[in-house]
DSSP file (Angstrom, degrees, kcal/mol; ACC not computed):
  #  RESIDUE AA STRUCTURE BP1 BP2  ACC     N-H-->O    O-->H-N    N-H-->O    O-->H-N    TCO  KAPPA ALPHA  PHI   PSI    X-CA   Y-CA   Z-CA
    1    1 A M              0   0    0      0, 0.0     2,-0.2     0, 0.0     0, 0.0   0.000 360.0 360.0 360.0 134.8  124.4 -144.1   14.0
    2    2 A G        -     0   0    0    106,-0.0   107,-2.1     1,-0.0     2,-0.3  -0.526 360.0-160.8 -82.1 148.5  127.1 -141.7   14.9
    3    3 A E  E     -A  108   0A   0    105,-0.3     2,-0.3    -2,-0.2   105,-0.2  -0.894   8.5-178.0-124.9 158.3  130.6 -142.8   15.8
    4    4 A A  E     -A  107   0A   0    103,-2.6   103,-2.6    -2,-0.3     2,-0.6  -0.972  31.9-109.3-147.0 158.1  133.4 -141.1   17.6
    5    5 A T  E     -A  106   0A   0     -2,-0.3   128,-2.6   101,-0.2     2,-0.4  -0.840  34.0-161.2 -92.7 125.6  137.0 -142.0   18.6
    6    6 A Y  E     -AB 105 132A   0     99,-3.0    99,-2.0    -2,-0.6     2,-0.4  -0.844   3.9-164.9-106.1 143.5  137.3 -142.6   22.3
    7    7 A Y  E     -AB 104 131A   0    124,-3.0   124,-2.2    -2,-0.4     2,-0.3  -0.973   6.9-178.3-127.6 140.0  140.7 -142.5   24.1
    8    8 A C  E     -AB 103 130A   0     95,-2.8    95,-2.3    -2,-0.4     2,-0.4  -0.987  17.2-153.7-138.2 154.4  141.6 -143.7   27.6
    9    9 A K  E     -AB 102 129A   0    120,-2.3   120,-1.9    -2,-0.3     2,-0.6  -0.995   7.3-163.8-121.0 128.1  144.6 -143.8   29.8
   10   10 A I  E     -AB 101 128A   0     91,-2.7    91,-2.3    -2,-0.4     2,-0.3  -0.947  18.6-158.5-114.2 109.4  144.8 -146.5   32.4
   11   11 A R  E     +AB 100 127A   0    116,-1.9   116,-1.8    -2,-0.6     2,-0.3  -0.687  13.9 180.0-100.4 140.6  147.5 -145.4   34.9
   12   12 A Y        -     0   0    0     87,-1.6    87,-0.1    -2,-0.3   114,-0.1  -0.833  37.9-116.5-127.8 167.5  149.4 -147.6   37.4
   13   13 A N  S    S+     0   0    0     -2,-0.3     2,-0.3     1,-0.1    87,-0.1   0.691  94.2   8.5 -78.6 -19.2  152.1 -146.9   39.9
   14   14 A S  S  > S-     0   0    0     85,-0.2     4,-2.2     1,-0.1     5,-0.1  -0.969  74.5-107.4-154.0 165.1  154.8 -148.9   38.1
   15   15 A D  H  > S+     0   0    0     -2,-0.3     4,-2.7     2,-0.2     5,-0.2   0.866 119.2  56.6 -63.4 -36.3  155.5 -150.8   34.9
   16   16 A K  H  > S+     0   0    0      2,-0.2     4,-2.0     1,-0.2    -1,-0.2   0.927 108.7  45.0 -63.3 -45.0  155.2 -154.0   36.8
   17   17 A E  H  > S+     0   0    0      2,-0.2     4,-3.0     1,-0.2    -1,-0.2   0.899 112.2  53.7 -63.7 -40.2  151.7 -153.1   38.0
   18   18 A R  H  X S+     0   0    0     -4,-2.2     4,-2.6     2,-0.2    -2,-0.2   0.925 108.1  49.2 -59.4 -45.9  150.8 -152.0   34.4
   19   19 A D  H  X S+     0   0    0     -4,-2.7     4,-1.0     2,-0.2    -1,-0.2   0.897 113.8  45.6 -62.9 -40.8  151.9 -155.3   33.0
   20   20 A K  H  X S+     0   0    0     -4,-2.0     4,-0.9     1,-0.2     3,-0.4   0.921 114.3  48.5 -67.5 -43.7  149.9 -157.3   35.5
   21   21 A G  H  X S+     0   0    0     -4,-3.0     4,-2.7     1,-0.2     3,-0.4   0.852 102.1  64.3 -63.5 -35.2  146.9 -155.0   34.9
   22   22 A Y  H  X S+     0   0    0     -4,-2.6     4,-3.1     1,-0.2     5,-0.3   0.859  93.8  60.4 -59.5 -36.7  147.2 -155.3   31.2
   23   23 A E  H  X S+     0   0    0     -4,-1.0     4,-1.7    -3,-0.4    -1,-0.2   0.925 111.5  39.7 -57.6 -44.2  146.4 -159.0   31.4
   24   24 A F  H  X S+     0   0    0     -4,-0.9     4,-3.0    -3,-0.4     5,-0.2   0.940 115.4  51.5 -68.7 -47.5  143.0 -158.2   32.9
   25   25 A V  H  X S+     0   0    0     -4,-2.7     4,-2.9     1,-0.2     5,-0.3   0.923 111.3  47.3 -57.1 -47.9  142.4 -155.2   30.7
   26   26 A K  H  X S+     0   0    0     -4,-3.1     4,-2.4     2,-0.2     5,-0.3   0.932 114.2  46.4 -61.6 -46.6  143.1 -157.2   27.5
   27   27 A R  H  X S+     0   0    0     -4,-1.7     4,-2.4    -5,-0.3    -2,-0.2   0.922 115.4  46.8 -61.5 -44.7  140.9 -160.1   28.6
   28   28 A F  H  X S+     0   0    0     -4,-3.0     4,-2.6     2,-0.2    -2,-0.2   0.916 113.6  46.8 -65.1 -45.0  138.0 -157.8   29.6
   29   29 A F  H  X S+     0   0    0     -4,-2.9     4,-2.5    -5,-0.2    -2,-0.2   0.898 113.3  48.5 -68.3 -39.6  138.1 -155.6   26.5
   30   30 A Y  H  X S+     0   0    0     -4,-2.4     4,-2.3    -5,-0.3     5,-0.2   0.940 113.8  46.9 -63.0 -45.8  138.3 -158.7   24.2
   31   31 A E  H  X S+     0   0    0     -4,-2.4     4,-2.3    -5,-0.3    -2,-0.2   0.904 112.3  51.2 -62.2 -39.9  135.4 -160.2   26.0
   32   32 A G  H  X S+     0   0    0     -4,-2.6     4,-2.1     2,-0.2    -2,-0.2   0.900 108.7  49.9 -64.0 -42.0  133.5 -156.9   25.9
   33   33 A A  H  X S+     0   0    0     -4,-2.5     4,-1.6     1,-0.2    -1,-0.2   0.903 113.5  46.1 -64.3 -40.6  134.0 -156.6   22.1
   34   34 A K  H  X S+     0   0    0     -4,-2.3     4,-2.4     1,-0.2    -2,-0.2   0.863 109.7  55.3 -68.8 -35.1  132.7 -160.1   21.6
   35   35 A A  H  X S+     0   0    0     -4,-2.3     4,-2.9     2,-0.2    -2,-0.2   0.882 104.6  53.2 -64.8 -38.3  129.8 -159.4   23.9
   36   36 A E  H  X S+     0   0    0     -4,-2.1     4,-2.6     2,-0.2    -1,-0.2   0.925 109.3  48.9 -62.0 -43.4  128.8 -156.4   21.8
   37   37 A H  H  X S+     0   0    0     -4,-1.6     4,-1.6     2,-0.2    -2,-0.2   0.929 111.8  49.1 -60.7 -45.7  128.8 -158.6   18.7
   38   38 A Y  H  X S+     0   0    0     -4,-2.4     4,-1.3     1,-0.2    -2,-0.2   0.930 111.5  49.8 -58.1 -46.8  126.7 -161.2   20.6
   39   39 A W  H >X S+     0   0    0     -4,-2.9     4,-1.5     1,-0.2     3,-0.5   0.914 106.7  54.6 -60.0 -44.7  124.3 -158.5   21.7
   40   40 A Q  H 3< S+     0   0    0     -4,-2.6    -1,-0.2     1,-0.2    -2,-0.2   0.867 116.9  36.9 -58.5 -36.8  123.8 -157.1   18.2
   41   41 A Y  H 3< S+     0   0    0     -4,-1.6    -1,-0.2    -3,-0.2    -2,-0.2   0.551 126.2  35.0 -95.1  -9.0  122.8 -160.5   16.8
   42   42 A N  H X< S+     0   0    0     -4,-1.3     3,-1.8    -3,-0.5    -2,-0.2   0.363  79.6 102.8-126.1   4.7  120.8 -161.8   19.8
   43   43 A R  T 3< S+     0   0    0     -4,-1.5    -3,-0.1     1,-0.3    31,-0.1   0.633  73.1  68.6 -70.9 -11.5  119.0 -158.9   21.3
   44   44 A G  T 3  S+     0   0    0     -5,-0.1    -1,-0.3    -4,-0.1     3,-0.1   0.586  81.8  98.2 -79.3 -10.5  115.7 -159.8   19.6
   45   45 A E  S <  S-     0   0    0     -3,-1.8     2,-0.1     1,-0.1    -3,-0.0  -0.229  91.6 -87.3 -68.2 163.5  115.5 -162.9   21.9
   46   46 A D     >  -     0   0    0      1,-0.1     4,-2.5     4,-0.0     5,-0.2  -0.412  45.0-107.9 -66.9 155.4  113.4 -162.9   25.0
   47   47 A A  H  > S+     0   0    0      1,-0.2     4,-2.7     2,-0.2     5,-0.3   0.874 116.1  52.3 -56.4 -44.0  115.3 -161.6   28.0
   48   48 A E  H  > S+     0   0    0      1,-0.2     4,-1.9     2,-0.2    -1,-0.2   0.928 112.9  43.8 -62.3 -45.5  115.7 -165.0   29.7
   49   49 A G  H  > S+     0   0    0      2,-0.2     4,-1.7     1,-0.2     5,-0.2   0.898 113.6  51.7 -66.0 -41.2  117.1 -166.7   26.7
   50   50 A F  H  X S+     0   0    0     -4,-2.5     4,-2.5     1,-0.2    -2,-0.2   0.960 112.7  43.4 -59.6 -52.9  119.4 -163.8   25.9
   51   51 A W  H  X S+     0   0    0     -4,-2.7     4,-2.9     1,-0.2     5,-0.3   0.821 107.1  60.4 -68.2 -30.8  120.9 -163.6   29.4
   52   52 A R  H  X S+     0   0    0     -4,-1.9     4,-1.2    -5,-0.3    -1,-0.2   0.950 114.0  36.3 -60.7 -47.5  121.3 -167.4   29.7
   53   53 A G  H  X S+     0   0    0     -4,-1.7     4,-1.8     2,-0.2    -2,-0.2   0.894 118.5  51.0 -70.3 -40.4  123.6 -167.4   26.7
   54   54 A F  H  X S+     0   0    0     -4,-2.5     4,-2.6    -5,-0.2    -2,-0.2   0.938 108.4  50.1 -63.2 -49.7  125.3 -164.1   27.5
   55   55 A D  H  < S+     0   0    0     -4,-2.9    -1,-0.2     1,-0.2    -2,-0.2   0.856 111.8  49.2 -60.1 -36.5  126.1 -165.0   31.1
   56   56 A K  H  < S+     0   0    0     -4,-1.2    -1,-0.2    -5,-0.3    -2,-0.2   0.890 118.0  38.3 -70.4 -40.1  127.7 -168.2   30.0
   57   57 A E  H  < S+     0   0    0     -4,-1.8    -2,-0.2     1,-0.2    -1,-0.2   0.790 123.9  34.9 -81.0 -30.7  129.9 -166.7   27.3
   58   58 A F     X  +     0   0    0     -4,-2.6     4,-2.5    -5,-0.2    -1,-0.2  -0.562  58.9 159.8-132.3  68.0  130.9 -163.4   29.0
   59   59 A P  H  > S+     0   0    0      0, 0.0     4,-2.1     0, 0.0    -1,-0.1   0.863  79.0  48.6 -63.4 -38.1  131.4 -163.8   32.7
   60   60 A L  H  > S+     0   0    0      2,-0.2     4,-2.3     1,-0.2     5,-0.1   0.930 114.3  45.7 -66.8 -43.6  133.6 -160.7   33.2
   61   61 A V  H  > S+     0   0    0      2,-0.2     4,-2.3     1,-0.2    -1,-0.2   0.865 109.8  55.5 -67.9 -35.6  131.2 -158.5   31.2
   62   62 A K  H  X S+     0   0    0     -4,-2.5     4,-1.3     2,-0.2    -1,-0.2   0.939 109.2  47.1 -59.4 -46.7  128.3 -160.0   33.1
   63   63 A E  H  < S+     0   0    0     -4,-2.1     4,-0.4     1,-0.2     3,-0.4   0.914 111.9  50.9 -61.8 -43.0  130.0 -158.9   36.4
   64   64 A Y  H  < S+     0   0    0     -4,-2.3     3,-0.4     1,-0.2    -1,-0.2   0.880 114.4  43.6 -59.7 -40.4  130.6 -155.4   34.9
   65   65 A L  H >X S+     0   0    0     -4,-2.3     3,-2.0     1,-0.2     4,-1.9   0.639  85.8  94.4 -83.4 -15.0  127.0 -155.0   33.9
   66   66 A E  T 3< S+     0   0    0     -4,-1.3    -1,-0.2    -3,-0.4    -2,-0.1   0.822  94.7  34.0 -51.3 -41.0  125.3 -156.4   37.0
   67   67 A K  T 34 S+     0   0    0     -4,-0.4    -1,-0.3    -3,-0.4    -2,-0.1   0.455 118.3  55.5 -93.1  -1.1  124.9 -153.0   38.7
   68   68 A L  T <4 S+     0   0    0     -3,-2.0     2,-0.3     1,-0.1    -2,-0.2   0.779 102.6  39.0-104.8 -31.8  124.3 -151.0   35.4
   69   69 A V  S  < S-     0   0    0     -4,-1.9    -1,-0.1    12,-0.0     5,-0.1  -0.894  70.3-121.3-128.1 152.5  121.4 -152.6   33.6
   70   70 A K    >   -     0   0    0     -2,-0.3     3,-1.8     3,-0.2     7,-0.1  -0.749  25.2-131.6 -85.9 133.8  118.1 -154.2   34.3
   71   71 A P  T 3  S+     0   0    0      0, 0.0     3,-0.3     0, 0.0   -20,-0.1   0.778 104.5  62.0 -57.2 -25.6  117.8 -157.8   33.1
   72   72 A S  T 3  S+     0   0    0      1,-0.2     2,-0.6     2,-0.1     3,-0.2   0.730  98.0  57.7 -74.9 -20.2  114.5 -157.0   31.5
   73   73 A D    <   +     0   0    0     -3,-1.8     4,-0.4     1,-0.2     5,-0.3  -0.587  56.8 135.7-113.1  70.8  115.9 -154.4   29.1
   74   74 A H        +     0   0    0     -2,-0.6    -1,-0.2    -3,-0.3     4,-0.1   0.584  63.8  66.3 -87.8 -11.2  118.6 -156.3   27.2
   75   75 A N  S    S+     0   0    0     -3,-0.2    -1,-0.1     2,-0.1   -32,-0.1   0.954 120.4   1.6 -79.1 -51.1  117.6 -154.8   23.8
   76   76 A K  S >  S+     0   0    0      2,-0.1     3,-1.8     1,-0.1     4,-0.3   0.783 116.7  69.2-108.5 -36.4  118.4 -151.1   24.1
   77   77 A E  G >  S+     0   0    0     -4,-0.4     3,-0.7     1,-0.3     4,-0.3   0.785  93.3  60.5 -62.8 -28.5  119.9 -150.4   27.5
   78   78 A L  G >> S+     0   0    0     -5,-0.3     4,-1.6     1,-0.2     3,-1.2   0.666  80.5  89.0 -72.3 -14.8  123.2 -152.3   26.7
   79   79 A A  G <4 S+     0   0    0     -3,-1.8    -1,-0.2     1,-0.3     3,-0.2   0.856  89.2  44.7 -53.3 -41.1  123.9 -149.9   23.8
   80   80 A A  G <4 S+     0   0    0     -3,-0.7    32,-2.7    -4,-0.3    -1,-0.3   0.688 117.2  44.3 -78.4 -17.8  125.8 -147.4   26.0
   81   81 A F  T <4 S+     0   0    0     -3,-1.2     2,-0.4    -4,-0.3    -2,-0.2   0.591  98.5  66.2-107.5 -12.3  127.8 -150.0   27.9
   82   82 A L     <  +     0   0    0     -4,-1.6     2,-0.4    -3,-0.2    -1,-0.2  -0.429  64.5 116.7-109.4  57.9  129.1 -152.5   25.2
   83   83 A N        +     0   0    0     -2,-0.4   -50,-0.1    -3,-0.2     3,-0.1  -0.706  18.6 135.6-126.1  79.2  131.4 -150.3   23.3
   84   84 A F        -     0   0    0     -2,-0.4     2,-0.2     1,-0.4   -51,-0.2   0.542  66.4-105.1 -99.9 -11.5  134.9 -151.7   23.6
   85   85 A G        -     0   0    0     -3,-0.2    -1,-0.4   -53,-0.1     2,-0.3  -0.525  54.9 -40.0 107.3 179.2  135.9 -151.4   20.0
   86   86 A C    >>  -     0   0    0     -2,-0.2     3,-1.3     1,-0.1     4,-0.9  -0.647  44.5-135.9 -85.3 133.3  136.3 -153.9   17.2
   87   87 A V  G >4 S+     0   0    0     -2,-0.3     3,-0.9     1,-0.3     4,-0.4   0.884 105.2  55.9 -53.9 -41.8  137.8 -157.3   18.1
   88   88 A D  G 34 S+     0   0    0      1,-0.2    -1,-0.3     2,-0.1     4,-0.2   0.720 111.0  44.0 -66.8 -21.0  140.0 -157.2   15.0
   89   89 A D  G X> S+     0   0    0     -3,-1.3     4,-0.7     1,-0.1     3,-0.5   0.521  85.9  93.8-100.1  -7.2  141.5 -153.9   16.0
   90   90 A L  H XX S+     0   0    0     -3,-0.9     3,-1.4    -4,-0.9     4,-0.7   0.888  80.2  54.2 -59.8 -44.7  142.2 -154.5   19.7
   91   91 A D  H >4 S+     0   0    0     -4,-0.4     3,-0.5     1,-0.3    -1,-0.2   0.870 113.0  44.1 -59.2 -36.2  145.8 -155.6   19.5
   92   92 A D  H <4 S+     0   0    0     -3,-0.5    -1,-0.3     1,-0.2    -2,-0.2   0.537 105.0  65.6 -84.0  -6.1  146.8 -152.5   17.5
   93   93 A S  H << S+     0   0    0     -3,-1.4    11,-1.0    -4,-0.7     2,-0.4   0.562  84.0  82.9 -95.9  -9.5  144.8 -150.2   19.8
   94   94 A F  E <<  +C  103   0A   0     -4,-0.7     2,-0.4    -3,-0.5     9,-0.2  -0.794  53.3 177.9 -97.3 137.2  146.8 -150.7   23.0
   95   95 A Q  E     -C  102   0A   0      7,-2.4     7,-3.0    -2,-0.4     2,-0.6  -0.991  23.0-139.6-133.3 145.1  150.0 -148.7   23.7
   96   96 A F  E     +C  101   0A   0     -2,-0.4     2,-0.5     5,-0.2     5,-0.2  -0.930  22.4 176.1-102.3 120.8  152.3 -148.8   26.7
   97   97 A I  E >   -C  100   0A   0      3,-1.9     3,-2.1    -2,-0.6     2,-0.1  -0.952  63.4 -58.0-125.2 108.4  153.6 -145.3   27.6
   98   98 A D  T 3  S-     0   0    0     -2,-0.5   -84,-0.1     1,-0.3   -80,-0.0  -0.370 121.5 -17.0  53.1-123.5  155.7 -145.4   30.8
   99   99 A N  T 3  S+     0   0    0    -87,-0.1   -87,-1.6    -2,-0.1     2,-0.3   0.082 123.1  91.7 -98.1  25.0  153.4 -146.9   33.5
  100  100 A E  E <   -AC  11  97A   0     -3,-2.1    -3,-1.9   -89,-0.2     2,-0.5  -0.841  64.4-142.2-118.6 153.6  150.2 -146.3   31.5
  101  101 A I  E     -AC  10  96A   0    -91,-2.3   -91,-2.7    -2,-0.3     2,-0.4  -0.978  20.1-161.4-108.4 123.9  148.1 -148.2   29.1
  102  102 A W  E     +AC   9  95A   0     -7,-3.0    -7,-2.4    -2,-0.5     2,-0.4  -0.885  12.9 177.7-104.8 138.5  146.7 -146.0   26.3
  103  103 A Y  E     -AC   8  94A   0    -95,-2.3   -95,-2.8    -2,-0.4     2,-0.3  -0.998   8.9-177.6-141.6 141.6  143.8 -147.3   24.3
  104  104 A E  E     +A    7   0A   0    -11,-1.0     2,-0.3    -2,-0.4   -97,-0.2  -0.993   6.2 170.2-139.0 149.2  141.6 -145.9   21.5
  105  105 A A  E     -A    6   0A   0    -99,-2.0   -99,-3.0    -2,-0.3     2,-0.7  -0.990  35.6-122.9-155.3 146.7  138.6 -147.2   19.7
  106  106 A C  E     +A    5   0A   0     -2,-0.3  -101,-0.2  -101,-0.2     2,-0.2  -0.850  53.5 152.4 -90.3 114.4  136.0 -146.0   17.2
  107  107 A V  E     -A    4   0A   0   -103,-2.6  -103,-2.6    -2,-0.7   -24,-0.1  -0.761  52.1 -54.9-136.1 176.9  132.7 -146.6   19.0
  108  108 A W  E >   -A    3   0A   0     -2,-0.2     3,-1.8  -105,-0.2  -105,-0.3  -0.343  53.1-124.2 -57.5 135.6  129.1 -145.4   19.2
  109  109 A H  T 3  S+     0   0    0   -107,-2.1    -1,-0.1     1,-0.3  -106,-0.1   0.578 107.0  52.7 -68.3 -10.3  129.2 -141.6   20.0
  110  110 A L  T 3  S+     0   0    0   -108,-0.3    -1,-0.3   -31,-0.1    -2,-0.1   0.098  79.5 140.2-108.7  22.5  127.0 -142.0   23.1
  111  111 A S    <   -     0   0    0     -3,-1.8     2,-0.6     1,-0.1   -30,-0.2  -0.240  47.0-139.1 -62.7 153.2  129.1 -144.7   24.7
  112  112 A K     >  +     0   0    0    -32,-2.7     4,-0.5     1,-0.1   -29,-0.2  -0.920  28.3 167.0-118.3 104.0  129.7 -144.5   28.4
  113  113 A W  H  >  +     0   0    0     -2,-0.6     4,-2.5     1,-0.1     5,-0.3   0.527  59.2  85.8 -94.1  -6.7  133.2 -145.4   29.4
  114  114 A D  H  > S+     0   0    0      1,-0.2     4,-2.1     2,-0.2     5,-0.2   0.956  96.5  39.4 -57.4 -50.9  133.0 -144.1   33.0
  115  115 A S  H  > S+     0   0    0      2,-0.2     4,-1.9     1,-0.2    -1,-0.2   0.872 114.0  54.3 -70.0 -36.8  131.6 -147.4   34.3
  116  116 A M  H  X S+     0   0    0     -4,-0.5     4,-1.6     1,-0.2    -1,-0.2   0.929 114.1  41.0 -61.9 -45.8  133.8 -149.6   32.1
  117  117 A L  H  X S+     0   0    0     -4,-2.5     4,-2.8     2,-0.2    -2,-0.2   0.811 109.7  58.3 -75.8 -29.3  137.0 -147.9   33.4
  118  118 A A  H  X S+     0   0    0     -4,-2.1     4,-2.5    -5,-0.3    -1,-0.2   0.886 106.1  51.0 -62.9 -37.4  135.7 -147.8   37.0
  119  119 A F  H  X S+     0   0    0     -4,-1.9     4,-2.2     2,-0.2    -2,-0.2   0.918 110.4  48.2 -64.5 -43.7  135.4 -151.6   36.7
  120  120 A V  H  X S+     0   0    0     -4,-1.6     4,-2.4     2,-0.2     6,-0.4   0.930 112.0  49.6 -61.1 -45.9  139.0 -151.8   35.4
  121  121 A D  H  X S+     0   0    0     -4,-2.8     4,-2.1     1,-0.2     5,-0.3   0.911 111.1  49.6 -60.2 -42.8  140.2 -149.5   38.3
  122  122 A E  H  < S+     0   0    0     -4,-2.5    -1,-0.2     1,-0.2    -2,-0.2   0.900 117.1  40.3 -62.8 -41.5  138.4 -151.7   40.8
  123  123 A K  H  < S+     0   0    0     -4,-2.2    -2,-0.2    -5,-0.2    -1,-0.2   0.764 129.0  26.1 -81.8 -26.6  139.8 -154.9   39.5
  124  124 A T  H  < S-     0   0    0     -4,-2.4    -3,-0.2    -5,-0.2    -2,-0.2   0.487  98.0-116.3-120.6  -3.8  143.4 -153.8   38.8
  125  125 A G     <  +     0   0    0     -4,-2.1    -4,-0.2    -5,-0.3    -3,-0.1   0.731  67.0 141.5  75.1  20.7  144.1 -150.8   41.2
  126  126 A S        -     0   0    0     -6,-0.4     2,-0.4    -5,-0.3  -114,-0.2  -0.279  52.0-133.1 -87.2 176.3  144.5 -148.4   38.3
  127  127 A N  E     -B   11   0A   0   -116,-1.8  -116,-1.9    -3,-0.1     2,-0.3  -0.937  35.4-176.1-131.3 107.5  143.4 -144.8   37.9
  128  128 A S  E     +B   10   0A   0     -2,-0.4     2,-0.3  -118,-0.2  -118,-0.2  -0.712  15.7 173.7-113.8 155.2  141.7 -144.3   34.5
  129  129 A S  E     -B    9   0A   0   -120,-1.9  -120,-2.3    -2,-0.3     2,-0.3  -0.969   8.4-166.0-149.1 163.2  140.3 -141.5   32.5
  130  130 A W  E     -B    8   0A   0     -2,-0.3     2,-0.3  -122,-0.2  -122,-0.2  -0.960   7.2-170.9-147.3 163.4  138.8 -141.0   29.0
  131  131 A I  E     -B    7   0A   0   -124,-2.2  -124,-3.0    -2,-0.3     2,-0.3  -0.977  16.6-136.9-151.4 153.7  137.8 -138.5   26.5
  132  132 A S  E >   -B    6   0A   0     -2,-0.3     3,-2.0  -126,-0.2     4,-0.4  -0.826  25.1-121.0-109.1 151.4  136.0 -138.6   23.1
  133  133 A D  G >  S+     0   0    0   -128,-2.6     3,-0.6    -2,-0.3  -127,-0.1   0.681 110.8  72.8 -65.3 -13.7  137.0 -136.7   20.0
  134  134 A E  G 3  S+     0   0    0   -129,-0.2    -1,-0.3     1,-0.2  -128,-0.1   0.757  98.7  46.6 -66.7 -23.5  133.6 -135.1   20.3
  135  135 A Y  G <  S+     0   0    0     -3,-2.0     2,-0.3     2,-0.0    -1,-0.2   0.465  94.4  96.1 -97.7  -3.2  134.9 -133.1   23.2
  136  136 A L    <   -     0   0    0     -3,-0.6     3,-0.1    -4,-0.4    -5,-0.0  -0.673  59.3-153.6 -91.7 142.4  138.1 -132.0   21.6
  137  137 A D    >   -     0   0    0     -2,-0.3     3,-1.5     1,-0.1     4,-0.3  -0.911   4.6-168.3-113.1 102.2  138.6 -128.7   19.9
  138  138 A P  G >  S+     0   0    0      0, 0.0     3,-1.1     0, 0.0     4,-0.2   0.772  84.3  63.0 -63.8 -23.4  141.3 -129.0   17.3
  139  139 A F  G >  S+     0   0    0      1,-0.2     3,-0.7     2,-0.2    -3,-0.0   0.701  93.7  61.6 -74.9 -17.5  141.4 -125.2   16.8
  140  140 A S  G <  S+     0   0    0     -3,-1.5    -1,-0.2     1,-0.2    -4,-0.0   0.574  90.6  72.0 -81.8  -7.1  142.5 -124.7   20.4
  141  141 A S  G <         0   0    0     -3,-1.1    -1,-0.2    -4,-0.3    -2,-0.2   0.597 360.0 360.0 -84.7 -11.5  145.7 -126.8   19.7
  142  142 A F    <         0   0    0     -3,-0.7    -2,-0.2    -4,-0.2    -1,-0.1   0.379 360.0 360.0-142.3 360.0  147.4 -124.1   17.6
C-alpha cells in the first residue's frame, strides 16, 4: 500500500476561535485515528456487529461518516475516509501558526480529506484546505 504525507491548514478568524476549534479538531482526529485502528482489526466482522461496536466507541466519527458510506460496506469503503494519522504522532503533528492550525500526517495515498475537513469546518466555523505531497513538484520550488 502506498503512503503519502498530507498537509492541511484549518483557518479561523482569530486566535481565540482557533483555540476553541482546536479542542474539537484534536478530539475528532484522535477518535478518527483510533477508529481506523478499530476498523483494521474488526472489518472482517459482519456489518451489523462491526457498526454496533464502532458506533458506540466513535460517536464523532460515526456522525462524520453517516453521509459518506453505506452501512453494508464496512470492509473496503471506509479505507478512504479513516486516514487521520497515527495516534502516537498526533500531538507532534499539530502546529499553531497565527490563527491557523497546521496538521500533517503520513496516510494512505488515496485518502480523501475533503469530507473530513468539511466536517471540521461545519462543526467549528473554520475554512480548511489540504494538499498531498503527491501533488507537489519539488523542482518548481527553486
